C-alpha positions as CSV (number, residue, x, y, z in Angstrom):
1,X,-69.3,-44.8,-83.6
2,X,-68.5,-42.4,-81.4
3,X,-68.7,-44.9,-78.3
4,X,-66.6,-47.2,-80.2
5,X,-63.8,-44.0,-80.5
6,X,-63.9,-43.6,-76.8
7,X,-63.6,-47.3,-76.0
8,X,-60.2,-47.1,-78.0
9,X,-59.2,-43.9,-76.3
10,X,-55.8,-44.3,-74.1
11,X,-56.1,-43.5,-70.3
12,X,-54.4,-40.8,-69.3
13,X,-52.1,-41.8,-66.4
14,X,-51.0,-38.7,-64.2
15,X,-47.9,-39.6,-62.1
16,X,-46.8,-36.6,-59.5
17,X,-43.4,-36.6,-58.5
18,X,-42.3,-35.2,-55.4
19,X,-39.5,-33.0,-55.3
20,X,-37.3,-34.7,-52.9
21,X,-35.8,-31.7,-50.6
22,X,-32.5,-31.9,-49.7
23,X,-32.5,-32.0,-46.1
24,X,-29.0,-33.2,-46.1
25,X,-28.0,-29.6,-45.9
26,X,-30.0,-29.7,-42.4
27,X,-28.5,-32.3,-40.8
28,X,-25.8,-32.6,-38.5
29,X,-23.3,-34.8,-39.9
30,X,-21.6,-32.2,-41.1
31,X,-21.3,-29.9,-37.6
32,X,-19.6,-33.5,-36.4
33,X,-16.6,-33.2,-39.0
34,X,-16.6,-29.0,-38.6
35,X,-16.4,-29.6,-34.6
36,X,-13.4,-32.4,-35.2
37,X,-11.5,-29.8,-37.3
38,X,-11.9,-27.2,-34.9
39,X,-10.7,-29.1,-31.7
40,X,-7.8,-30.3,-34.0
41,X,-6.9,-26.9,-34.7
42,X,-7.2,-25.8,-31.6
43,X,-4.7,-28.9,-30.2
44,X,-2.5,-27.5,-33.1
45,X,-2.2,-24.2,-31.6
46,X,-2.2,-25.3,-27.7
47,X,0.8,-27.2,-28.7
48,X,2.5,-24.5,-31.0
49,X,2.1,-21.9,-27.9
50,X,3.7,-24.4,-25.3
51,X,6.8,-25.8,-27.8
52,X,7.5,-21.5,-27.6
53,X,7.3,-21.6,-23.9
54,X,10.3,-21.7,-21.5
55,X,11.3,-24.7,-19.3
56,X,9.1,-23.6,-16.4
57,X,5.6,-23.3,-17.7
58,X,6.3,-26.6,-19.8
59,X,6.5,-28.3,-16.4
60,X,3.9,-26.3,-15.0
61,X,1.7,-27.8,-17.7
62,X,3.0,-31.3,-17.5
63,X,2.7,-31.4,-13.9
64,X,-0.9,-30.6,-14.2
65,X,-1.5,-32.9,-16.6
66,X,0.0,-35.9,-14.7
67,X,-2.0,-34.7,-11.3
68,X,-4.6,-32.8,-12.3
69,X,-6.2,-33.7,-8.8
70,X,-3.3,-33.6,-6.3
71,X,-3.3,-37.3,-6.1
72,X,0.2,-37.6,-5.6
73,X,0.1,-35.2,-2.4
74,X,-2.4,-37.2,-0.7
75,X,-0.7,-40.6,-1.5
76,X,1.9,-39.5,0.2
77,X,4.3,-37.9,-2.0
78,X,5.2,-33.9,-1.4
79,X,4.3,-32.9,-5.0
80,X,2.5,-29.7,-4.8
81,X,3.0,-29.5,-1.0
82,X,2.2,-25.9,0.2
83,X,3.3,-24.6,-3.4
84,X,0.9,-23.5,-5.8
85,X,2.8,-22.8,-8.6
86,X,0.5,-19.5,-9.4
87,X,1.5,-18.1,-13.4
88,X,-1.0,-15.3,-14.0
89,X,-0.9,-12.3,-16.2
90,X,1.9,-9.8,-15.2
91,X,3.7,-12.9,-13.3
92,X,5.7,-15.8,-13.8
93,X,9.2,-16.5,-15.8
94,X,8.0,-14.1,-18.2
95,X,7.0,-10.5,-16.8
96,X,3.5,-9.2,-18.0
97,X,2.5,-12.6,-20.8
98,X,-1.1,-13.4,-19.6
99,X,-3.0,-16.1,-20.3
100,X,-0.2,-18.6,-18.1
101,X,-2.2,-22.2,-16.4
102,X,-2.7,-22.0,-12.8
103,X,-1.6,-24.9,-11.7
104,X,0.5,-26.8,-8.7
105,X,3.9,-27.0,-8.7
106,X,6.0,-29.7,-6.8
107,X,8.2,-28.3,-3.8
108,X,11.1,-29.4,-5.9
109,X,10.4,-28.2,-9.2
110,X,9.6,-24.8,-7.1
111,X,13.1,-24.4,-5.2
112,X,14.6,-25.6,-8.9
113,X,13.2,-23.0,-10.6
114,X,14.6,-20.2,-7.8
115,X,17.8,-21.7,-8.3
116,X,17.5,-21.4,-12.0
117,X,16.8,-18.1,-12.0
118,X,19.1,-16.9,-9.7
119,X,22.1,-18.6,-12.0
120,X,20.9,-16.9,-14.7
121,X,21.0,-13.3,-12.5
122,X,24.6,-14.4,-11.7
123,X,25.7,-15.0,-15.2
124,X,24.2,-11.7,-15.8
125,X,26.6,-10.3,-12.7
126,X,29.5,-12.2,-14.0
127,X,29.4,-10.5,-16.9
128,X,29.1,-6.9,-15.4
129,X,32.2,-7.9,-13.1
130,X,34.5,-8.9,-15.8
131,X,33.6,-5.4,-17.6
132,X,34.3,-3.5,-14.6
133,X,37.2,-5.1,-13.8
134,X,39.0,-4.5,-17.4
135,X,38.0,-1.0,-17.6
136,X,40.5,-0.7,-14.5
137,X,43.7,0.7,-16.0
138,X,46.4,-2.0,-14.2
139,X,44.2,-4.6,-15.4
140,X,46.2,-6.0,-18.1
141,X,49.1,-6.7,-15.7
142,X,47.0,-8.7,-13.1
143,X,44.2,-10.1,-15.9
144,X,46.0,-13.7,-15.4
145,X,45.7,-13.4,-11.0
146,X,42.1,-12.7,-11.4
147,X,39.4,-15.6,-11.9
148,X,35.5,-14.6,-12.2
149,X,33.8,-18.1,-12.7
150,X,30.3,-19.5,-12.6
151,X,30.5,-22.8,-10.7
152,X,28.0,-25.4,-9.4
153,X,28.3,-23.4,-5.7
154,X,27.6,-20.1,-7.3
155,X,29.5,-17.3,-8.5
156,X,33.1,-17.2,-7.3
157,X,35.7,-14.3,-7.9
158,X,39.2,-15.2,-7.0
159,X,42.1,-13.1,-6.4
160,X,45.3,-15.0,-6.7
161,X,48.9,-13.7,-5.3
162,X,51.6,-13.8,-7.4
163,X,55.4,-14.8,-5.5
164,X,56.0,-11.1,-4.8
165,X,52.3,-10.4,-3.7
166,X,49.7,-8.4,-5.6
167,X,46.6,-7.9,-3.8
168,X,48.0,-8.4,-0.1
169,X,51.9,-7.7,0.3
170,X,53.6,-10.7,1.2
171,X,53.0,-12.0,4.7
172,X,50.8,-8.8,5.4
173,X,47.1,-9.1,6.2
174,X,46.5,-5.4,4.5
175,X,45.4,-4.8,1.1
176,X,47.8,-3.1,-1.1
177,X,47.2,-0.6,-3.5
178,X,46.5,-2.6,-6.4
179,X,44.3,-5.0,-3.9
180,X,42.3,-1.9,-2.6
181,X,41.6,-0.6,-6.3
182,X,40.4,-4.0,-7.6
183,X,38.4,-4.7,-4.2
184,X,36.2,-1.4,-4.7
185,X,35.6,-1.8,-8.0
186,X,34.1,-5.3,-6.9
187,X,32.4,-3.6,-4.1
188,X,30.1,-1.4,-6.5
189,X,29.5,-3.9,-8.8
190,X,28.1,-6.5,-5.9
191,X,26.8,-3.8,-3.4
192,X,24.3,-2.7,-6.6
193,X,23.1,-6.7,-7.3
194,X,22.3,-7.0,-3.2
195,X,23.1,-10.8,-3.3
196,X,24.9,-12.3,-0.1
197,X,28.4,-13.0,-0.2
198,X,30.8,-15.6,1.3
199,X,34.4,-14.3,1.7
200,X,36.8,-16.7,2.0
201,X,40.7,-16.3,2.7
202,X,43.3,-19.0,1.4
203,X,47.3,-19.4,2.0
204,X,49.4,-21.7,0.5
205,X,51.2,-24.7,2.3
206,X,54.3,-22.6,3.3
207,X,54.6,-22.0,7.5
208,X,54.1,-18.4,8.5
209,X,57.2,-17.2,9.7
210,X,55.8,-15.1,12.4
211,X,55.9,-17.0,15.5
212,X,52.3,-17.8,17.3
213,X,50.6,-16.0,14.3
214,X,49.7,-18.7,11.8
215,X,48.4,-19.5,8.6
216,X,45.1,-19.7,9.5
217,X,44.9,-16.4,11.2
218,X,46.6,-15.0,8.1
219,X,43.7,-16.1,5.9
220,X,41.0,-15.1,8.5
221,X,42.4,-11.7,8.6
222,X,43.0,-10.8,5.1
223,X,39.3,-12.2,4.4
224,X,37.9,-9.5,7.4
225,X,40.4,-6.9,5.6
226,X,38.9,-7.4,2.0
227,X,35.4,-7.5,3.9
228,X,36.0,-3.9,5.3
229,X,37.6,-2.9,1.8
230,X,34.4,-4.2,0.2
231,X,32.0,-2.5,2.8
232,X,33.8,0.9,1.9
233,X,33.0,0.8,-2.0
234,X,29.3,-0.1,-1.4
235,X,28.5,-3.2,-0.2
236,X,25.9,-3.5,3.0
237,X,26.9,-4.8,5.9
238,X,23.5,-7.4,5.6
239,X,25.1,-8.6,2.0
240,X,28.1,-10.4,3.9
241,X,26.8,-13.9,5.1
242,X,30.2,-15.3,6.2
243,X,33.9,-15.0,6.5
244,X,35.7,-17.8,6.4
245,X,39.6,-18.5,6.9
246,X,40.6,-22.2,5.1
247,X,45.0,-21.8,5.7
248,X,46.3,-24.0,3.2
249,X,43.4,-26.9,3.7
250,X,41.8,-25.9,0.1
251,X,44.2,-24.8,-2.3
252,X,43.5,-24.0,-5.6
253,X,46.3,-26.0,-7.2
254,X,46.2,-29.6,-5.3
255,X,49.4,-31.0,-7.1
256,X,51.5,-27.8,-6.2
257,X,50.2,-27.0,-2.4
258,X,53.1,-24.7,-2.3
259,X,52.1,-22.4,-5.6
260,X,51.8,-19.2,-4.2
261,X,48.5,-18.4,-6.4
262,X,47.1,-20.4,-3.8
263,X,47.0,-17.8,-1.5
264,X,44.1,-16.1,-2.6
265,X,40.9,-14.1,-1.3
266,X,38.1,-15.8,-2.7
267,X,34.1,-14.2,-2.7
268,X,31.5,-16.2,-3.6
269,X,28.2,-15.6,-4.1
270,X,26.1,-18.9,-3.7
271,X,23.5,-20.3,-5.8
272,X,21.2,-21.8,-3.4
273,X,18.5,-19.8,-2.3
274,X,18.4,-18.4,1.4
275,X,16.5,-20.5,3.5
276,X,13.4,-19.0,5.4
277,X,14.4,-18.2,8.8
278,X,12.3,-18.7,11.6
279,X,9.9,-15.5,12.9
280,X,12.4,-13.9,15.5
281,X,15.4,-15.0,14.2
282,X,18.0,-12.0,13.9
283,X,19.3,-11.6,10.1
284,X,22.9,-13.0,9.7
């Protein structure tokens, strides 16, 4: 009986289940996704940084990505010829800004940047000159005869004559008292700026009633007289680049060449940078 009971006893089956290890946590898929996320964030912040930079930095970065190896120069163009747009810490368009890229700038871009910087400087100088002239007691009576404008040539300051004469006595090469005061007021600001000057003399179309003495002589002499007053007020000799006398060849009011306001002194501060002089060339 015992053997019969043992024959009908159910067989015990033991199933061993191996607990799966969560190896997914130690795989590499999440690292790829994280790297993509970090790269995207870096690109985003780079774009945000670049958007807030000035035009010079944008052009420099763009120039680097357009031609990182300087192949345009080797292909025959003049890109990046002899000019490295070094934007290092403490230098560049924004003084003291670190972390800017050191990239090559094309020669034309370098010249454009210098021209833009000088134009901004001249714009600030124009504001200073207007404020200085406005402080003169007599300025309200001559305001309509003074013009301070930033043009394509540069900063141009014009002192125009009235019918009776304002800054110069009519027909005279010598400045009047008010002319001297205005020129000296200009000289204090111009002399502090160290910009180069071109001083021009102009007349109207009416012939000068002085025999052999002509409008050419008068315009040139007035320009030189203005130079002397400016020099006495603080403008250095090295600042004066040229003295020009145009007579009636360049009227301010072309439709009225006889208009007395065509008789004027014009002081021009050119926008174009000074060309580099060869070694041994005396400063002009």
